[in-house]
C-alpha positions as CSV (number, residue, x, y, z in Angstrom):
1,M,-21.4,9.9,13.1
2,A,-23.7,11.6,10.6
3,Q,-23.8,9.2,7.2
4,E,-22.9,12.4,4.9
5,T,-20.2,14.9,5.4
6,G,-18.8,17.9,3.4
7,E,-15.4,16.9,4.1
8,V,-13.3,15.6,0.9
9,F,-10.9,13.0,1.7
10,L,-7.9,12.1,-0.1
11,F,-5.9,8.8,-0.2
12,L,-1.8,9.4,-0.3
13,I,0.2,7.2,-1.7
14,D,4.4,6.6,-1.7
15,L,6.1,4.6,-3.9
16,S,8.9,3.2,-2.4
17,H,11.9,0.8,-2.4
18,P,15.8,0.9,-2.3
19,D,16.5,1.5,-5.4
20,L,14.4,4.2,-6.4
21,V,14.0,7.9,-5.4
22,T,10.5,7.7,-3.4
23,M,7.1,9.1,-5.9
24,R,4.4,10.3,-4.1
25,F,0.5,10.7,-5.6
26,V,-2.5,11.9,-4.2
27,N,-6.5,11.0,-5.7
28,N,-7.0,15.4,-6.2
29,Q,-7.2,17.6,-8.9
30,V,-4.1,20.0,-7.6
31,D,-0.8,18.8,-5.8
32,V,-1.3,18.5,-1.9
33,I,1.9,18.6,1.1
34,S,1.2,16.5,4.0
35,G,4.0,15.7,6.5
36,G,6.2,18.3,4.5
37,N,6.4,16.0,1.4
38,T,4.6,16.8,-1.7
39,Y,2.4,14.7,-3.1
40,M,1.5,15.0,-7.2
41,A,-1.9,14.9,-8.3
42,F,-2.3,12.0,-10.3
43,P,-5.9,9.8,-10.8
44,F,-5.4,6.5,-9.6
45,E,-8.2,4.1,-7.9
46,L,-7.7,1.5,-5.2
47,T,-10.5,-1.6,-4.8
48,I,-11.4,-3.5,-1.8
49,P,-12.4,-7.0,-2.3
50,D,-15.6,-8.7,-0.7
51,D,-14.4,-9.7,3.1
52,R,-13.7,-13.5,2.0
53,E,-12.7,-16.4,4.3
54,D,-10.9,-18.5,2.2
55,E,-8.2,-16.1,0.6
56,I,-6.3,-13.5,1.7
57,T,-7.0,-9.8,1.5
58,R,-5.7,-8.0,-1.6
59,V,-6.3,-4.5,-2.7
60,Q,-5.9,-3.8,-6.5
61,L,-4.4,-0.4,-7.2
62,A,-5.0,0.9,-10.6
63,I,-2.6,4.0,-11.8
64,D,-3.7,5.6,-15.0
65,N,-0.2,5.7,-16.9
66,I,-0.1,8.9,-17.8
67,D,3.7,9.3,-16.5
68,R,6.1,7.4,-18.4
69,R,7.7,7.8,-14.3
70,V,5.8,5.0,-12.6
71,V,6.3,2.0,-15.2
72,E,10.2,2.3,-15.0
73,A,10.4,3.0,-11.7
74,I,8.2,-1.1,-11.6
75,R,10.5,-2.0,-14.6
76,S,14.1,-1.1,-12.7
77,I,13.5,-2.9,-9.5
78,D,13.4,-6.6,-9.1
79,T,11.8,-7.1,-5.9
80,P,7.6,-5.9,-4.8
81,A,8.0,-2.4,-4.0
82,L,6.2,-1.0,-1.2
83,F,3.1,1.7,-0.7
84,T,2.0,3.6,2.5
85,L,-1.4,4.6,2.3
86,R,-3.4,7.0,4.1
87,V,-5.5,8.9,4.1
88,I,-6.6,12.6,4.9
89,R,-8.9,15.5,5.2
90,A,-8.3,18.1,2.1
91,T,-8.8,20.8,4.7
92,E,-6.3,19.2,7.4
93,P,-3.8,17.3,5.3
94,D,-0.8,17.4,8.3
95,V,-3.4,14.5,10.0
96,A,-4.1,11.3,9.3
97,V,-8.4,10.1,9.9
98,A,-6.2,6.3,9.0
99,G,-3.4,4.8,8.5
100,P,-0.7,4.7,7.2
101,Y,-1.3,0.7,6.0
102,T,1.9,-0.7,4.5
103,C,1.7,-2.7,1.1
104,T,4.2,-4.8,-0.4
105,L,3.1,-4.5,-4.4
106,R,3.2,-7.8,-6.3
107,N,1.7,-9.4,-9.8
108,V,1.8,-5.7,-11.5
109,S,1.4,-5.2,-14.9
110,Y,0.1,-2.2,-17.3
111,N,-0.3,-1.0,-20.5
112,A,-0.9,2.1,-22.6
113,L,-3.9,3.1,-20.5
114,T,-3.3,1.9,-16.6
115,V,-0.1,-0.1,-14.3
116,T,-2.6,-1.9,-12.0
117,G,-1.0,-4.4,-9.3
118,D,-1.7,-6.0,-6.0
119,L,-1.6,-4.2,-2.6
120,S,-1.0,-7.4,-0.3
121,P,-0.9,-6.1,3.0
122,F,1.7,-9.1,4.4
123,E,4.7,-10.0,3.2
124,D,3.1,-13.8,2.8
125,M,1.2,-15.4,5.7
126,M,0.1,-18.3,3.8
127,N,4.2,-19.9,4.8
128,E,4.9,-18.1,8.1
129,P,5.7,-21.4,11.0
130,F,2.5,-21.8,13.0
131,P,2.8,-21.5,16.5
132,Q,6.0,-19.6,15.9
133,H,7.6,-21.1,18.0
134,A,8.4,-24.6,18.7
135,F,9.0,-26.5,22.1
136,T,12.1,-28.5,21.9
137,P,14.9,-29.7,24.7
138,A,16.8,-26.4,23.6
139,T,14.1,-23.9,24.2
140,A,11.6,-25.5,26.7
141,P,14.1,-28.0,29.0
142,G,11.5,-28.0,31.2
143,L,9.6,-30.1,29.3
144,F,12.0,-32.9,28.8
145,G,13.6,-34.7,31.1
């Protein structure tokens, strides 16, 4: 419950898609092994937006474009990639402090310096039917009669 700690917290990201080999990154200066997987040290930033009632929350991801494999992977797919985010302590890499959170990568753009995109926690929440079930004679015959 302290306001400060000497612990180092790291973000782990898994980039996966059925057409790709899963790519794993950690925002650290050295590679990290977590859960039997090696996460490549790679500079990236996650920007958490303000909590607003009138829009769906999207996290902005910016990965430094220092390795051509990231852009090549994004170019090679035509459907959104999945990102899994986890937060770990550097001293306990196999224990997740937060997550895993699965998101889809959308609105990807890239230039010589960065690859950016929005991580959306929901596929398409605004187009989901509400309520989920409809009361019709086929689904609720006792209401009609």
